[in-house]
Every structure is written in C-alpha cells, then in structure tokens.
MIFIDO-566802 format. One line per field, with one value per residue: residue in one letter; x, z, y of N, C-alpha, C in turn; residue number from 0. Coordinates in Angstrom, 3 decimals, m for minus. Layout:
<fimis>
resn [A|...]
n_east [X|...]
n_up [Z|...]
n_north [Y|...]
ca_east [X|...]
ca_up [Z|...]
ca_north [Y|...]
c_east [X|...]
c_up [Z|...]
c_north [Y|...]
resi [NUM|...]
</fimis>
This chain:
<fimis>
resn [X|X|X|X|X|X|X|X|X|X|X|X|X|X|X|X|X|X|X|X|X|X|X|X|X|X|X|X|X|X|X|X|X|X|X|X|X|X|X|X|X|X|X|X|X|X|X|X|X|X|X|X|X|X|X|X|X|X|X|X|X|X|X|X|X|X|X|X|X|X|X|X|X|X|X|X|X|X|X|X|X|X|X|X|X|X|X|X|X|X|X|X|X|X|X|X|X|X|X|X|X|X|X|X|X|X|X|X|X|X|X|X|X|X|X|X|X|X|X|X|X|X|X|X|X|X|X|X|X|X|X|X|X|X|X|X|X|X|X|X|X|X]
n_east [1.191|0.280|2.091|0.624|0.153|0.312|m1.949|m1.263|m2.556|m1.766|m1.824|m0.731|m0.057|0.663|3.483|6.692|8.568|11.094|12.601|14.647|13.159|10.325|8.728|8.665|7.925|5.640|3.754|3.917|3.189|0.780|m0.128|m0.541|m2.057|m4.272|m4.985|m5.609|m2.525|m2.056|m0.880|1.277|3.330|6.028|7.777|6.584|4.016|1.586|m0.425|m3.600|m5.094|m8.136|m6.885|m4.114|m1.481|0.354|3.684|5.083|8.396|11.350|14.578|14.901|12.958|13.934|15.359|14.898|14.798|17.091|21.169|21.232|19.564|18.278|18.320|17.699|16.554|17.733|16.760|16.569|15.275|12.238|8.862|6.607|3.303|m0.326|m3.047|m4.813|m8.257|m8.240|m5.600|m4.817|m6.425|m4.896|m2.567|m1.759|m2.879|m0.187|1.665|2.232|3.253|5.088|6.954|9.511|8.692|9.269|8.016|5.711|2.320|1.484|0.531|0.934|2.548|1.324|m1.428|m1.786|m2.408|m0.015|1.676|5.167|6.445|8.840|9.267|10.220|12.297|13.793|12.318|10.498|7.546|4.329|1.800|m1.350|m3.230|m6.192|m6.672|m6.881|m8.902|m8.115|m6.134|m8.114|m9.320|m7.586|m6.531|m8.934|m9.367|m7.749]
n_up [m0.272|m1.294|0.869|2.561|1.611|3.511|3.612|3.098|3.538|1.230|0.938|m1.806|m1.776|m2.041|m3.601|m3.366|m4.680|m4.334|m4.082|m4.329|m4.855|m4.161|m4.410|m7.171|m8.125|m6.971|m8.095|m10.809|m10.868|m10.247|m12.863|m14.639|m13.958|m13.421|m10.606|m6.914|m4.707|m1.966|1.189|3.895|5.463|4.602|3.203|1.723|0.030|m1.061|m3.568|m4.297|m5.781|m6.929|m6.722|m5.897|m4.438|m5.196|m3.455|m2.825|m2.041|m0.049|0.901|3.526|4.691|4.665|7.262|9.151|8.573|8.182|6.827|3.301|1.987|m0.575|m3.169|m4.910|m8.240|m8.821|m9.990|m12.044|m12.784|m12.237|m13.213|m13.102|m13.141|m15.117|m16.012|m17.490|m19.740|m22.383|m23.630|m26.211|m26.415|m24.296|m25.030|m26.782|m25.033|m22.672|m24.093|m24.145|m21.648|m21.158|m23.435|m24.472|m25.047|m24.332|m25.534|m28.166|m28.447|m28.974|m29.083|m27.002|m27.413|m25.860|m24.958|m24.609|m24.933|m24.929|m23.511|m23.029|m20.635|m19.214|m16.252|m14.494|m12.937|m13.863|m13.799|m15.831|m16.698|m17.738|m19.024|m19.481|m22.261|m21.800|m24.566|m25.671|m25.603|m24.102|m22.452|m21.293|m19.563|m17.951|m16.441|m15.204|m13.018|m10.561]
n_north [m1.592|2.560|4.911|7.031|10.113|13.390|16.054|19.121|23.017|25.280|28.013|30.239|33.750|36.049|38.337|39.793|42.594|44.108|47.508|50.397|52.520|53.068|54.493|55.480|52.357|51.513|53.431|53.272|50.230|51.401|52.559|50.358|48.242|49.801|49.297|50.997|51.927|49.934|51.532|51.332|51.177|54.506|52.495|50.493|49.012|47.910|46.059|45.056|42.506|40.512|37.858|37.113|39.617|42.179|42.947|45.757|46.693|48.267|47.647|48.089|46.680|44.648|43.837|42.458|40.585|39.430|40.668|41.491|39.999|40.662|42.237|45.197|45.608|43.168|40.745|38.007|36.062|35.702|35.657|38.683|38.343|39.090|38.206|39.716|40.659|41.255|41.155|41.731|44.581|45.676|46.576|48.826|50.729|50.244|50.874|53.508|53.792|51.765|51.998|50.622|47.229|43.492|41.356|42.139|41.670|37.821|34.526|32.144|28.515|27.206|27.829|31.342|34.485|36.554|39.016|40.926|42.827|45.073|46.273|49.826|49.030|46.333|44.098|41.456|42.131|39.889|40.806|38.441|36.870|34.178|31.831|29.865|26.791|25.022|26.358|28.191|26.652|25.050|27.901|28.121|26.337|26.896]
ca_east [m0.297|1.203|2.747|0.191|1.236|0.249|m2.046|m1.870|m3.369|m0.836|m2.228|0.146|m1.004|1.954|4.513|7.470|9.385|12.146|13.494|15.231|12.510|9.047|7.137|8.514|7.439|4.707|3.350|4.341|2.718|m0.851|m1.000|m0.545|m2.676|m5.308|m5.246|m4.770|m1.675|m2.398|0.084|1.280|4.274|6.356|9.071|5.879|3.199|m0.227|m1.803|m4.154|m5.970|m9.047|m6.471|m2.863|m0.823|2.071|3.843|6.589|9.173|12.748|15.477|14.509|12.163|14.624|16.639|14.485|15.354|18.897|21.375|21.784|18.809|17.309|18.991|16.899|17.055|19.047|15.844|16.502|14.496|10.691|8.008|4.804|2.372|m1.250|m4.506|m6.272|m9.871|m7.784|m4.051|m4.250|m6.433|m3.700|m1.638|m1.776|m1.889|0.325|2.461|2.341|4.070|5.832|8.405|9.965|8.285|10.447|7.333|4.703|1.050|1.967|0.128|2.425|2.353|0.817|m2.749|m2.061|m1.417|1.207|2.670|6.022|7.511|9.642|9.092|11.150|13.828|13.921|11.473|9.849|5.969|3.516|0.022|m1.621|m4.794|m5.833|m7.339|m7.346|m10.128|m7.415|m5.667|m9.148|m9.267|m6.373|m6.527|m9.981|m9.233|m7.389]
ca_up [0.057|m0.235|1.990|2.524|2.216|4.392|2.838|4.078|2.768|0.559|m0.505|m1.889|m1.310|m2.679|m4.034|m2.846|m5.572|m3.524|m4.792|m4.298|m5.176|m3.905|m4.788|m8.625|m8.636|m7.040|m9.544|m12.274|m11.094|m10.215|m13.261|m15.254|m13.747|m13.042|m9.304|m6.203|m3.924|0.067|1.640|5.449|5.309|3.661|3.014|1.558|m0.463|m1.732|m4.646|m4.390|m7.106|m6.532|m6.985|m5.181|m3.821|m5.082|m2.570|m3.015|m0.769|0.072|1.226|5.155|5.567|5.238|7.914|10.537|7.705|7.848|5.872|2.072|1.944|m1.461|m4.019|m5.624|m9.453|m9.211|m10.763|m13.590|m13.227|m12.174|m14.315|m12.431|m14.319|m15.157|m16.130|m18.104|m20.512|m23.701|m23.657|m27.164|m26.243|m22.947|m25.496|m27.149|m23.483|m22.298|m24.509|m23.528|m20.441|m21.015|m23.912|m24.878|m24.980|m24.450|m26.584|m28.837|m28.416|m29.252|m29.456|m26.753|m27.467|m23.816|m25.079|m23.787|m26.052|m23.770|m23.299|m22.185|m20.849|m18.049|m14.964|m14.141|m12.340|m14.852|m13.713|m16.190|m16.575|m18.059|m18.935|m20.718|m21.948|m22.485|m25.545|m26.025|m24.457|m22.887|m21.482|m20.253|m18.097|m16.807|m15.066|m14.425|m12.454|m9.811]
ca_north [0.048|3.888|5.653|8.546|11.699|14.675|16.837|20.824|23.782|26.382|29.266|31.402|35.036|37.884|37.902|41.070|43.150|44.642|48.633|51.519|53.454|52.519|55.603|54.883|51.437|51.830|54.877|52.653|49.599|51.634|52.509|49.244|47.648|49.995|49.385|51.970|50.949|50.297|51.844|50.703|52.761|54.649|51.554|49.242|49.224|46.628|45.955|43.914|42.100|39.317|36.618|37.455|40.847|42.591|43.966|46.569|47.257|49.256|47.166|48.391|46.481|43.623|44.011|41.341|38.964|38.862|41.382|40.802|38.238|40.058|42.947|45.616|44.794|41.907|39.639|37.684|34.627|35.765|37.055|39.034|38.058|39.069|37.665|40.108|39.899|41.243|41.206|42.638|45.960|46.318|47.021|50.489|51.511|49.950|51.684|54.888|53.536|51.464|52.179|49.251|45.641|42.620|40.640|42.313|40.124|36.679|33.589|31.277|26.839|26.992|28.987|31.903|34.894|37.043|40.938|40.577|44.093|45.514|47.376|50.478|48.176|45.555|43.455|41.030|41.431|39.798|40.497|37.346|36.361|32.526|32.315|28.703|26.287|24.387|27.507|28.899|25.165|25.088|28.616|28.327|25.000|27.582]
c_east [0.892|1.285|1.872|0.832|0.215|m0.042|m1.820|m2.405|m2.577|m1.448|m0.780|m0.541|m0.841|2.816|5.765|8.064|9.714|12.949|13.817|14.456|11.168|7.873|6.887|7.767|5.776|3.395|3.406|2.914|1.097|m1.514|m0.775|m1.394|m4.188|m5.930|m4.623|m3.765|m2.347|m1.136|0.938|2.591|5.193|7.971|7.715|4.569|2.607|m0.278|m2.423|m5.127|m6.612|m7.734|m4.733|m2.884|0.143|2.543|4.623|7.494|10.112|13.186|15.422|14.001|12.642|15.386|16.046|14.296|17.204|19.614|21.699|21.098|17.882|18.121|17.855|17.652|18.127|18.061|16.278|16.010|12.719|10.660|6.796|4.326|1.078|m2.030|m4.795|m7.374|m9.237|m6.496|m3.683|m4.600|m5.545|m2.037|m0.968|m1.784|m1.375|1.610|3.045|2.871|4.929|7.489|8.165|9.496|9.289|9.758|6.289|3.479|1.328|1.495|1.549|1.928|1.702|m1.231|m2.908|m1.285|m0.813|1.583|3.532|6.292|8.501|9.226|10.269|12.817|14.295|13.102|10.792|8.223|5.224|2.310|m0.307|m3.090|m5.315|m6.462|m7.627|m8.372|m9.154|m6.272|m6.620|m9.458|m8.915|m6.242|m7.707|m10.295|m8.914|m8.548]
c_up [m0.174|0.210|1.893|2.381|2.801|3.817|4.014|2.870|2.691|m0.186|m0.649|m2.480|m1.825|m3.274|m3.804|m3.486|m3.879|m4.254|m3.864|m3.517|m5.090|m4.156|m6.789|m9.176|m8.365|m8.088|m10.669|m12.020|m10.909|m12.061|m14.947|m15.392|m13.713|m11.304|m8.398|m5.175|m2.528|0.661|3.407|5.749|4.095|2.796|2.155|1.656|m0.995|m2.553|m4.668|m5.451|m5.618|m6.286|m5.753|m4.976|m4.293|m4.018|m2.674|m1.828|m0.298|0.784|3.044|6.004|5.594|6.156|8.606|9.716|7.996|6.884|4.611|1.696|0.074|m1.615|m5.063|m7.574|m10.053|m9.951|m12.153|m13.780|m12.860|m13.188|m13.381|m13.870|m13.958|m16.211|m16.585|m19.220|m21.754|m23.852|m24.795|m27.727|m24.791|m23.682|m25.937|m25.950|m22.870|m23.076|m24.479|m22.448|m19.965|m21.992|m24.452|m24.787|m24.742|m25.777|m27.057|m28.310|m29.500|m28.788|m29.198|m27.057|m26.672|m24.275|m24.576|m25.074|m24.292|m24.644|m22.900|m22.166|m19.526|m17.354|m14.819|m13.121|m12.518|m14.492|m15.423|m15.720|m17.622|m17.984|m20.390|m20.624|m22.073|m23.239|m25.900|m25.456|m23.315|m22.056|m20.426|m18.982|m17.640|m16.061|m14.683|m13.089|m10.894|m8.888]
c_north [1.554|3.725|6.957|9.804|12.846|15.571|18.436|21.561|24.909|27.675|30.298|32.901|36.337|37.263|39.535|41.767|44.124|45.953|49.480|52.610|53.096|53.416|55.619|54.131|51.086|52.171|54.003|50.999|49.626|52.250|51.706|48.615|48.387|49.971|50.152|51.196|51.570|50.411|51.489|51.498|53.132|53.757|50.605|49.579|47.994|47.100|45.055|43.146|40.674|37.967|36.478|38.924|41.003|43.110|44.844|47.201|47.702|47.996|47.020|47.968|44.569|42.705|42.769|40.252|38.367|40.217|40.729|40.038|38.478|41.704|43.608|45.320|44.507|40.906|39.377|36.559|34.310|36.613|37.325|38.781|37.939|38.995|39.517|39.746|40.078|41.952|42.629|44.745|46.807|46.548|48.701|51.037|51.634|50.679|52.775|54.503|53.251|51.440|51.096|47.937|44.555|41.593|41.462|41.093|38.830|35.816|32.281|29.313|26.563|27.646|30.101|33.679|36.453|38.809|40.871|42.133|44.102|46.687|48.293|49.392|46.766|44.141|42.583|41.294|41.092|39.650|39.130|37.129|34.822|32.061|30.592|27.598|25.509|25.285|28.199|27.440|24.959|25.834|29.335|27.433|25.941|28.422]
resi [0|1|2|3|4|5|6|7|8|9|10|11|12|13|14|15|16|17|18|19|20|21|22|23|24|25|26|27|28|29|30|31|32|33|34|35|36|37|38|39|40|41|42|43|44|45|46|47|48|49|50|51|52|53|54|55|56|57|58|59|60|61|62|63|64|65|66|67|68|69|70|71|72|73|74|75|76|77|78|79|80|81|82|83|84|85|86|87|88|89|90|91|92|93|94|95|96|97|98|99|100|101|102|103|104|105|106|107|108|109|110|111|112|113|114|115|116|117|118|119|120|121|122|123|124|125|126|127|128|129|130|131|132|133|134|135|136|137|138|139|140|141]
</fimis>
C-alpha cells in the first residue's frame, strides 16, 4: 500500500518586489494595473487583486530577515504575471507607459496570448489572456 502523503493547505498570497525607489515602482504598477496601492509605511505598499497581492518594499523592510537577503533590480529569473481580459486591448494603453516591449502580443504554444515588458527596475512583467480552450480550462481550475 502506498504511503499516505499528508496534505496541507498552502495558499500563494503575494509576491514582494524589493526596490530602492518604492514611490516610482508603486506608481508604475498603479498605472499598468489600474489598481490603487495600499500603503502600510513609506517603505511598503501593496496592490491587491482578487487572486494575489503584489507587495513593493524598500530594502529596509528586510532588516528583520538578515543582511543581504535580497537586492533591488537583481531579478533575472521570475516573471510577474497578470491575467487580463484582452491582452491586445492592453497593448496600445501600455505602450504609453512602458516604452519598449520585450514581446508584443503573441500566442504562446500553451494557449495564452502574452505581452511581455519590464518594469522600471527591470523585472519582467507578463500580461496574458488565455485564448485556447485548454488554457482557459487550466486557469479556471484554480
């Protein structure tokens, strides 16, 4: 008989981006998402969406975690992703805010239509819309 794996509830609730210019990054994300940030301190703000929170914080907020645990503008692995109703409609609106895109709206092999750009700190941001039936079904299961 197979060993029973203990099931635990784990909810992914936020991602925190560390920046040395909190005001600038919060303003950028307020513009691209249309969400108003909720400020806890001058060093920490959150943009809440129905499914996840984007936290933006200064390195000073990391002092309790220990020295040198994260560095502003050093992300080269993660992509901050937002599902939107119509990525093609977002493209001309974002053009005024973003300037240069990493990828214009493109349908990906897994069924999402994707628009990739960088925030002012260089973090990759993906706006996407599931366009295939399989992509819509996969994303609606969550």
